[in-house]
C-alpha positions as CSV (number, residue, x, y, z in Angstrom):
1,X,-100.8,-98.0,53.8
2,X,-98.3,-97.7,51.2
3,X,-101.4,-96.9,48.2
4,X,-102.5,-94.5,50.7
5,X,-99.1,-92.1,50.9
6,X,-98.6,-93.0,46.8
7,X,-95.4,-95.3,47.4
8,X,-94.3,-98.7,46.0
9,X,-93.7,-101.7,48.5
10,X,-89.7,-101.3,48.3
11,X,-90.0,-97.7,49.8
12,X,-91.9,-98.1,52.9
13,X,-88.4,-99.7,54.2
14,X,-86.4,-97.1,52.4
15,X,-87.9,-94.5,54.2
16,X,-88.5,-96.3,57.4
17,X,-91.9,-95.7,57.6
18,X,-93.0,-96.7,61.2
19,X,-96.5,-97.1,63.2
20,X,-96.4,-95.7,66.4
21,X,-98.7,-95.9,69.4
22,X,-99.5,-94.4,72.5
23,X,-98.5,-96.7,75.8
24,X,-96.5,-99.4,75.6
25,X,-98.3,-102.4,73.4
26,X,-97.7,-102.4,70.2
27,X,-101.4,-102.4,68.2
28,X,-100.5,-102.4,64.8
29,X,-97.7,-103.4,62.8
30,X,-97.5,-102.6,58.6
31,X,-97.1,-106.0,56.3
32,X,-93.7,-106.1,54.6
33,X,-94.8,-107.7,51.4
34,X,-98.5,-105.7,50.9
35,X,-97.9,-102.2,52.7
36,X,-100.7,-103.2,54.5
37,X,-101.9,-102.0,58.1
38,X,-102.4,-105.1,60.3
39,X,-103.3,-105.7,63.5
40,X,-100.0,-106.9,65.8
41,X,-101.7,-109.1,68.3
42,X,-105.2,-109.9,69.4
43,X,-107.1,-106.7,70.6
44,X,-109.5,-107.0,73.6
45,X,-111.7,-104.2,73.6
46,X,-113.8,-104.9,77.0
47,X,-109.8,-104.4,78.4
48,X,-108.8,-101.0,76.7
49,X,-112.2,-99.7,77.2
50,X,-114.6,-101.0,79.8
51,X,-117.0,-98.3,80.6
52,X,-116.3,-96.2,77.7
53,X,-119.2,-97.0,74.6
54,X,-117.2,-95.2,71.9
55,X,-113.4,-97.1,71.6
56,X,-110.6,-95.7,69.5
57,X,-107.0,-96.7,69.5
58,X,-104.8,-93.9,67.9
59,X,-101.3,-94.2,66.3
60,X,-99.0,-92.2,64.3
61,X,-97.3,-93.2,60.8
62,X,-93.4,-91.9,61.0
63,X,-92.3,-91.7,57.5
64,X,-88.5,-90.6,56.8
65,X,-88.3,-87.5,54.1
66,X,-90.7,-85.4,52.9
67,X,-93.5,-86.3,51.2
């Protein structure tokens, strides 16, 4: 994420970069030392998308300030 946004790792916390998921479960997080997008917990496809062939999880990236 840091590389894709053109930011250095310390800027992620300075700019309060956050990952938001729809719903109550937080599936994704930012790794503080690498700036990588990682899974925050195990994702069970069968539980999330029981009868759907194409399963997608959407999230939003919030960055303080202008890009």
